C-alpha positions in Angstrom: 15.8 136.0 82.0 18.1 134.1 84.4 16.4 132.2 87.2 17.7 132.6 90.7 18.7 129.4 92.5 17.5 128.8 96.0 19.9 129.5 98.8 20.1 127.0 101.6 21.5 127.9 105.0 23.7 125.4 106.8 21.3 124.8 109.7 19.3 121.6 109.5 15.6 122.0 109.2 12.7 119.7 108.6 12.6 120.7 105.0 16.2 119.9 104.0 17.5 117.8 106.9 19.0 115.2 104.5 20.9 117.9 102.6 24.6 117.8 103.4 26.3 121.2 102.8 29.3 121.0 100.4 32.1 121.7 102.8 35.4 119.9 103.4 36.3 117.9 106.5 39.8 117.8 107.9 41.4 114.8 106.3 44.6 113.3 107.6 46.4 114.4 104.5 45.4 118.0 105.2 46.9 117.9 108.6 50.0 116.0 107.4 50.6 118.5 104.5 50.0 121.5 106.8 52.6 120.1 109.2 55.2 119.5 106.5 54.4 123.0 105.0 54.9 124.7 108.4 58.2 122.9 108.9 59.5 123.8 105.4 58.2 127.3 105.7 59.8 128.3 109.0 62.9 129.6 107.2 60.6 131.7 105.0 58.7 133.4 107.8 55.8 131.0 108.4 55.3 130.9 112.2 52.2 128.9 113.0 48.8 127.8 111.7 45.5 126.8 113.4 42.7 124.8 112.0 39.3 126.0 113.3 36.6 123.5 113.2 32.9 124.2 112.7 30.9 121.3 114.2 27.6 123.1 114.7 26.0 121.4 111.7 26.5 118.0 113.2 29.2 117.1 110.7 32.4 115.8 112.2 35.6 117.8 111.7 34.2 120.3 109.2 36.7 123.1 108.6 35.6 126.6 109.4 39.0 128.1 108.4 42.7 127.8 108.7 44.6 130.8 110.1 48.3 131.3 109.2 50.7 133.5 111.1 53.9 134.9 109.7 56.8 136.5 111.6 56.1 140.0 110.2 52.8 140.4 112.1 51.4 139.4 115.4 47.9 139.0 113.9 47.0 136.1 111.5 48.2 137.1 108.1 46.2 134.6 106.0 43.0 132.7 106.2 42.1 129.7 104.0 38.5 128.6 104.1 36.4 126.1 102.2 33.8 127.4 99.8 31.8 124.6 98.1 34.4 122.4 96.4 37.1 125.1 96.4 39.5 126.8 98.9 39.5 130.5 99.3 42.7 132.3 100.3 42.2 135.6 102.1 44.8 138.3 103.1 43.5 138.4 106.7 45.2 141.8 107.4 43.7 143.7 104.5 40.5 141.5 104.3 41.1 140.9 100.6 40.5 137.7 98.7 43.6 136.6 97.0 42.2 133.7 95.0 40.2 130.5 94.9 42.0 127.2 94.5 41.0 123.6 93.6 43.0 122.1 96.5 44.1 123.0 100.0 47.7 122.4 99.0 47.5 124.9 96.1 46.2 127.6 98.5 49.1 127.0 100.9 51.5 127.1 97.9 50.1 130.5 97.1 51.0 131.8 100.6 54.6 130.4 100.4 55.8 128.0 97.8 58.0 125.9 100.1 57.0 122.4 99.0 57.1 121.0 95.5 53.8 120.7 93.7 54.0 117.1 92.5 50.8 115.2 92.3 48.3 117.1 94.4 44.8 115.6 94.6 41.9 118.0 94.4 40.0 118.7 97.7 
């Protein structure tokens, strides 16, 4: 019979205050790649993106999600959010998960493949 693993919330408590949740921080390479991807994708309908930070857990620059707008819709079309050591891509309009990716760059590539996938580091 499988044994259930304990689920920890992300709020610090006296019991697990030394536990750091597995979530990504905004790295300079994420910002730089997103900027290059937006520039390259403007001719393919990419309008804008916004990185929303979630600093409530005391960790600096932890990503809550990235919203992406395309010219076809006034509402955000896509959301990329960290989940453990992966990145989840969500069709924000239909509220449907499109996939889970090993890197932020791969998730952006799934939205619009506007930059070559050379040597992308995981995370």
